[in-house]
C-alpha positions in Angstrom: -50.7 25.1 6.2 -50.3 28.5 7.8 -49.5 28.9 11.5 -50.8 32.1 13.1 -47.9 32.1 15.6 -45.2 32.5 12.9 -44.7 36.2 13.4 -44.8 36.0 17.2 -42.0 33.5 17.1 -39.8 35.7 15.0 -40.5 38.9 17.0 -40.0 37.6 20.5 -36.9 36.5 22.4 -36.1 32.9 23.2 -37.5 33.2 26.8 -40.9 34.2 25.5 -40.8 31.5 22.9 -40.0 29.0 25.6 -43.0 30.2 27.6 -45.3 29.7 24.7 -43.9 26.2 24.2 -44.9 25.4 27.8 -48.3 26.9 27.6 -49.0 25.2 24.2 -48.0 21.9 25.6 -50.2 22.3 28.6 -53.3 23.4 26.6 -55.8 20.6 26.3 -57.0 22.0 23.0 -53.6 22.1 21.4 -53.5 20.5 18.0 -50.4 19.1 16.2 -50.7 22.1 13.8 -50.8 24.6 16.7 -47.7 23.0 18.4 -45.7 22.5 15.2 -43.6 25.7 15.9 -42.8 24.7 19.4 -40.5 21.7 19.3 -37.6 22.4 21.8 -34.5 22.0 19.7 -32.6 20.3 22.6 -35.1 17.5 22.2 -35.5 17.6 18.4 -35.7 14.1 17.1 -37.4 12.3 14.3 -40.0 11.1 16.8 -40.7 14.7 18.1 -41.1 16.0 14.6 -43.4 13.2 13.6 -45.5 13.8 16.7 -45.8 17.5 15.9 -47.0 16.8 12.4 -48.8 13.5 13.0 -51.9 14.3 10.9 -49.9 15.3 7.8 -47.5 12.3 8.2 -50.3 9.7 8.6 -52.2 11.1 5.6 -49.2 10.9 3.2 -48.1 7.5 4.5 -51.6 6.1 4.1 -51.4 7.2 0.4 -48.0 5.7 0.1 -49.2 2.3 1.4 -52.0 2.3 -1.1 -49.5 3.3 -3.9 -47.1 0.5 -3.0 -49.8 -2.1 -2.8 -50.9 -1.2 -6.3 -47.3 -1.3 -7.5 -46.8 -4.7 -6.0 -49.7 -6.0 -8.0 -48.3 -4.9 -11.3 -46.1 -7.9 -12.2 -49.0 -10.3 -11.3 -51.6 -8.5 -13.5 -49.1 -8.1 -16.3 -48.4 -11.8 -16.2 -52.1 -12.4 -16.4 -52.3 -10.1 -19.4 -49.5 -11.8 -21.2 -50.9 -15.3 -20.6 -54.4 -14.1 -21.6 -53.2 -12.5 -24.8 -51.4 -15.6 -25.8 -54.8 -17.3 -25.6 -56.6 -14.4 -27.4 -58.2 -13.2 -24.1 -58.3 -9.6 -23.1 -59.5 -10.0 -19.5 -56.0 -9.9 -18.1 -55.2 -6.8 -20.1 -58.2 -5.0 -18.7 -57.0 -5.8 -15.2 -53.6 -4.4 -16.0 -55.0 -1.2 -17.4 -57.2 -0.7 -14.3 -54.2 -1.3 -12.0 -52.0 1.1 -13.9 -54.6 3.9 -14.0 -55.4 3.6 -10.3 -51.7 3.5 -9.4 -51.1 6.7 -11.5 -54.0 8.5 -9.8 -52.9 7.7 -6.2 -49.3 8.5 -7.0 -50.1 11.9 -8.4 -52.4 12.8 -5.5 -49.7 11.7 -3.0 -47.0 13.8 -4.7 -49.1 16.9 -4.7 -50.0 16.5 -1.0 -46.4 15.8 -0.1 -45.0 19.0 -1.5 -47.6 21.2 0.4 -47.2 19.4 3.7 -43.4 19.1 3.9 -42.7 22.6 2.6 -44.7 23.9 5.5 -42.9 21.6 8.0 -39.5 22.9 6.9 -40.4 26.6 7.1 -41.4 26.2 10.7 -38.4 24.0 11.6 -35.9 26.4 10.0 -37.4 29.4 11.9 -37.1 27.5 15.2 -33.4 26.6 14.5 -32.5 30.2 13.6 -34.4 31.9 16.5 -33.3 29.5 19.2 -29.6 29.3 18.2 -29.3 33.0 17.8 -30.7 33.4 21.3 -27.9 31.1 22.4 -25.4 33.4 20.6 -24.3 30.7 18.2 -22.3 32.2 15.3 -24.4 33.4 12.4 -22.5 31.2 9.9 -23.1 28.1 11.9 -26.8 29.0 12.4 -27.2 29.5 8.7 -25.6 26.2 7.9 -27.6 24.4 10.5 -30.9 25.9 9.3 -30.1 24.4 5.9 -28.8 21.1 7.4 -32.1 20.8 9.4 -33.8 20.3 6.0 -32.4 16.7 6.3 -34.9 16.0 9.0 -37.8 17.0 6.7 -36.2 15.2 3.8 -36.1 12.0 5.9 -39.9 12.1 6.2 -40.5 13.4 2.7 -38.1 11.2 0.8 -36.6 8.5 2.9 -39.6 7.2 4.8 -41.4 6.7 1.5 -38.2 4.9 0.3 -38.4 2.8 3.4 -42.0 1.9 2.7 -41.1 1.1 -0.9 -38.3 -1.1 0.3 -40.5 -3.0 2.8 -43.1 -3.6 0.1 -40.5 -4.6 -2.4 -38.8 -7.1 0.0 -41.7 -8.6 2.0 -44.3 -8.3 -0.8 -42.0 -9.8 -3.4 -41.2 -12.7 -1.2 -44.9 -13.3 -0.6 -45.7 -13.3 -4.3 -42.7 -15.5 -5.1 -44.1 -18.0 -2.6 -47.3 -18.0 -4.7 -45.3 -19.1 -7.8 -42.6 -21.3 -6.2 -41.7 -21.1 -2.5 -38.2 -22.4 -3.2 -37.3 -19.1 -4.8 -37.6 -17.4 -1.3 -34.4 -19.2 -0.2 -32.3 -17.7 -3.0 -33.5 -14.2 -2.2 -33.1 -14.5 1.6 -29.4 -15.4 1.1 -28.9 -12.0 -0.3 -29.7 -10.4 3.0 -26.5 -11.7 4.6 -24.0 -9.8 2.5 -26.3 -6.8 2.4 -26.3 -6.6 6.2 -22.5 -6.9 6.4 -21.8 -4.4 3.6 -24.3 -1.8 4.9 -23.0 -2.0 8.5 -19.5 -1.0 7.2 -21.0 1.6 4.9 -22.9 3.2 7.8 -19.7 3.7 9.8 -17.9 5.2 6.8 -20.7 7.6 5.8 -21.0 8.9 9.4 -17.4 10.0 9.5 -17.4 11.4 6.0 -20.7 13.3 6.7 -19.2 14.8 9.9 -16.2 16.2 8.0 -18.4 17.6 5.2 -20.7 19.3 7.7 -17.7 20.8 9.5 -16.8 22.5 6.3 -20.3 23.7 5.5 -20.7 25.3 8.9 -17.7 27.6 8.1 -18.9 28.5 4.6 -20.4 31.9 5.4 -17.2 32.9 7.4 -15.1 32.0 4.4 -17.3 33.9 2.0 -17.3 36.9 4.4 -13.5 37.1 4.5 -13.4 37.2 0.7 -9.9 35.7 0.4 -9.7 33.9 -3.0 -7.3 31.3 -1.7 -9.4 30.4 1.3 -12.6 30.3 -0.7 -11.0 28.0 -3.3 -9.5 25.8 -0.5 -13.0 25.6 1.2 -14.8 24.6 -1.9 -12.1 22.1 -2.9 -12.4 20.5 0.5 -16.2 20.4 0.2 -15.8 18.7 -3.2 -13.4 16.2 -1.8 -15.7 15.0 1.0 -18.7 14.8 -1.4 -16.5 12.7 -3.8 -15.5 10.4 -1.0 -19.2 9.9 0.0 -20.0 9.2 -3.7 -17.0 6.8 -4.0 -18.1 4.9 -0.8 -21.6 4.5 -2.3 -20.3 3.3 -5.6 -18.0 0.7 -3.9 -20.9 -0.5 -1.8 -23.1 -0.7 -4.8 -20.6 -2.6 -6.9 -19.9 -5.2 -4.3 -23.6 -5.7 -3.7 -24.3 -6.1 -7.4 -22.1 -9.2 -7.6 -24.4 -11.0 -5.1 -27.5 -9.6 -6.9 -26.3 -11.1 -10.2 -25.9 -14.5 -8.6 -29.5 -14.4 -7.1 -31.0 -13.3 -10.5 -29.3 -16.0 -12.5 -29.9 -18.8 -10.0 -33.6 -17.9 -9.5 -34.3 -17.8 -13.3 -32.5 -21.1 -14.0 -34.3 -22.8 -11.1 -37.8 -21.6 -12.0 -37.5 -22.2 -15.7 -36.0 -25.7 -15.2 -38.4 -27.1 -12.6 -41.8 -25.3 -12.8 -42.7 -25.7 -16.5 -44.1 -22.1 -16.4 -46.1 -20.0 -18.8 -44.5 -17.0 -20.4 -46.4 -14.5 -18.2 -45.4 -16.4 -15.1 -41.7 -16.3 -16.0 -42.0 -12.5 -16.5 -43.8 -12.1 -13.2 -41.3 -14.1 -11.3 -38.4 -12.2 -12.9 -40.1 -8.9 -11.9 -40.7 -10.0 -8.3 -37.1 -11.0 -7.9 -36.1 -7.6 -9.3 -38.5 -5.9 -6.9 -36.9 -7.8 -4.0 -33.4 -6.7 -5.2 -34.5 -3.1 -5.6 -35.8 -3.1 -2.0 -32.4 -4.4 -0.7 -30.6 -1.9 -3.0 -32.4 1.0 -1.4 -31.0 0.3 2.1 -27.7 2.1 1.5 -29.5 5.4 0.9 -31.3 5.0 4.2 -28.1 4.1 5.9 -26.3 7.2 4.5 -29.3 9.5 5.5 -29.4 8.1 9.1 -25.6 8.8 9.4 -26.2 12.4 8.3 -29.1 12.8 10.7 -27.0 11.5 13.7 -24.4 14.2 13.0 -26.9 17.0 12.2 -29.1 16.2 15.2 -26.1 16.5 17.6 -25.2 19.9 16.1 -28.8 21.3 16.2 -29.6 20.0 19.7 -26.3 21.0 21.4 -25.1 23.9 19.2 -21.7 22.3 18.9 -19.9 19.7 16.7 -19.6 16.0 17.6 -16.4 15.6 19.5 -16.4 19.1 20.9 -17.8 20.3 24.3 -21.5 21.2 24.0 
């Protein structure tokens, strides 16, 4: 998507840009595309970015819902295919082939659309960050870092909202399908939510602090490079590496602790279903896959927690022009 006002934003001072923001907001014929360059950074939030690009967002998320619905059906139709083939019937296999081809088509279309839509969103947002903060006389190195960090807002919609949809379908959809096979399996899965909630709450606090310290370093990167002192450059990149390692270690520890509870749920669910339901082979496979889908949905929560922690810190810097804990 090309916005005809791009060159005007880059060639005019902040006051004129602000005037266009006001006139665009007051125009009854303004479209989300026309206003996408005019999000005041002091009020930049996930909600304001979504509102500015509502049409693109709704289109891609509609495709994501269809894609996840088809993904949720896969274990069921594969179970039908297995049961049918054991009886020399190919009807279930045809259903499985149809489901897989349709899922492939929708997934491919969604990915092609995503790239075009969100690349355009970031180009407009980065231009706004640079022009506005330079007008506020924020140091060039910090503006450059924040223009890159603002990509996290776009990444949230492009990568993490789809992950959220996937998690919701995996958790709620898997529970619904498990109820179809044996409702008692729901209890085993729901118990996993308790340790997941406690672990992710602690993980969120840890990643917020680690992200803040990493972003402090990244904001000074251009100044360090400009000075050209080998010792300071080496110290800078060593510090960046340390904070990235600490973030990775926190994720690994959270993952390991969670996997202990995951193993217990998997083992208990399989033992219960095979011992009490007298199932067919395809049904056992489907139940195992739906339990795994539920677990994968729960396992995706830490990535969302980490991203939200990053966005809290980045949002403060972009809106106020200062770091958390310092005067705005």
